[in-house]
Structure formats: C-alpha cells, structure tokens
C-alpha positions in Angstrom: 0.0 -0.1 0.1 1.1 3.7 -0.8 -0.3 6.5 1.1 -1.6 9.1 -1.2 -3.4 11.5 1.2 -3.8 12.5 4.7 -5.3 11.1 7.2 -4.9 7.8 6.3 -6.0 7.6 2.6 -4.2 4.1 1.2 -3.7 2.6 -2.5 -2.3 -0.1 -3.7 1.3 0.3 -5.4 0.7 -2.0 -8.1 -2.6 -0.2 -9.1 -0.9 3.1 -9.0 2.0 2.1 -11.2 -0.6 0.8 -14.0 -2.2 4.0 -14.3 0.9 6.0 -14.5 1.8 4.1 -17.7 -1.9 3.4 -18.7 -4.4 5.4 -17.6 -7.3 4.5 -15.1 -8.4 1.4 -14.6 -11.6 0.5 -15.8 -14.8 -0.7 -13.5 -15.1 -4.5 -13.6 -11.2 -5.1 -14.3 -8.1 -5.8 -11.8 -4.0 -5.9 -12.4 -2.5 -9.0 -11.9 0.9 -10.1 -11.1 2.7 -12.2 -13.9 5.1 -14.0 -12.1 2.5 -14.0 -8.7 5.3 -11.9 -7.0 3.0 -9.3 -5.2 6.1 -7.3 -4.4 7.1 -7.0 -7.4 5.1 -3.9 -9.1 7.3 -3.0 -12.3 5.0 -2.5 -15.2 6.5 -4.9 -17.4 5.1 -7.6 -14.4 1.5 -6.0 -14.2 -1.5 -7.1 -16.8 -5.0 -5.8 -17.0 -7.6 -8.8 -17.3 -11.6 -8.5 -16.9 -13.1 -9.6 -13.7 -14.5 -12.7 -15.7 -11.0 -13.6 -16.7 -9.7 -13.1 -13.7 -12.0 -16.0 -12.3 -11.4 -17.9 -15.2 -7.6 -18.1 -14.4 -7.9 -18.9 -10.9 -10.7 -21.6 -11.4 -8.6 -23.4 -14.3 -5.3 -22.4 -12.3 -3.7 -20.7 -15.6 -1.2 -18.7 -13.2 2.5 -19.3 -13.4 5.7 -18.3 -11.8 6.6 -17.6 -15.7 5.7 -14.4 -16.9 5.2 -15.9 -20.1 3.1 -19.1 -19.0 1.0 -16.6 -17.3 0.4 -14.2 -20.6 -0.6 -17.6 -22.2 -3.0 -18.3 -19.5 -4.4 -14.9 -19.9 -4.9 -15.8 -23.4 -6.7 -19.1 -22.4 -8.9 -17.0 -20.2 -10.2 -14.9 -22.9 -10.8 -17.3 -25.2 -13.0 -19.2 -22.8 -14.7 -16.7 -21.4 -16.1 -15.3 -25.2 -16.7 -19.2 -25.9 -18.8 -19.2 -23.3 -20.7 -15.6 -23.4 -21.1 -17.2 -27.1 -23.0 -20.5 -25.8 -25.1 -18.7 -23.7 -26.3 -16.1 -26.7 -27.1 -19.0 -29.2 -29.0 -20.4 -26.2 -30.6 -17.2 -25.4 -31.9 -17.5 -29.1 -33.1 -20.8 -29.5 -35.3 -20.4 -26.3 -36.7 -17.2 -27.9 -37.6 -19.3 -31.3 -38.1 -22.5 -29.6 
C-alpha cells in the first residue's frame, strides 16, 4: 500500500503503477502480477484482465511463476470467457425461437 492522502488514504502500489503508464483502470478490471510476486510492481510484470478472465484464471489454475506462461493463461482465459459468452447467446436465441 502507498499513502496517497491524509489522514489515512491508501492505494495499492501495483494499481498506481499501472495507472501511471496506462491511465485509469476501468470498472470490472483487475491488475495482476505476471510472475505471481506481489512485491514485483514493475510495469513489465503487470497485466490487466477483466473480472471474468480473472475468475477463469483462478478456476482453471492458469497462473504461473513464469510470466510468459501467465500471459498464455490470460489468452486461454479470454478464449474461454468469449466461448462461454457465445454459447450463452446461442442458447438465449434458441429459447426465444423455441
């Protein structure tokens, strides 16, 4: 945590670092550590994922201490979330027509 204002206003350092480089973090998104080390707040070790992607990464254990593997895990999670979203759309259309 980093103190950003008085009397006791604190923010997470990794979120501050991300915002310094990329701007405000949109609602529904999270900054994660590519190497799993929460003390490594270098911008190269941070990635932005949606809440759904974050959930899928945790559920499917798509994190690693190897940043490249975690980047691949993010892509797998994005594909899984998109696939689930598409399946839901198809089901909803089917129930409308059925």
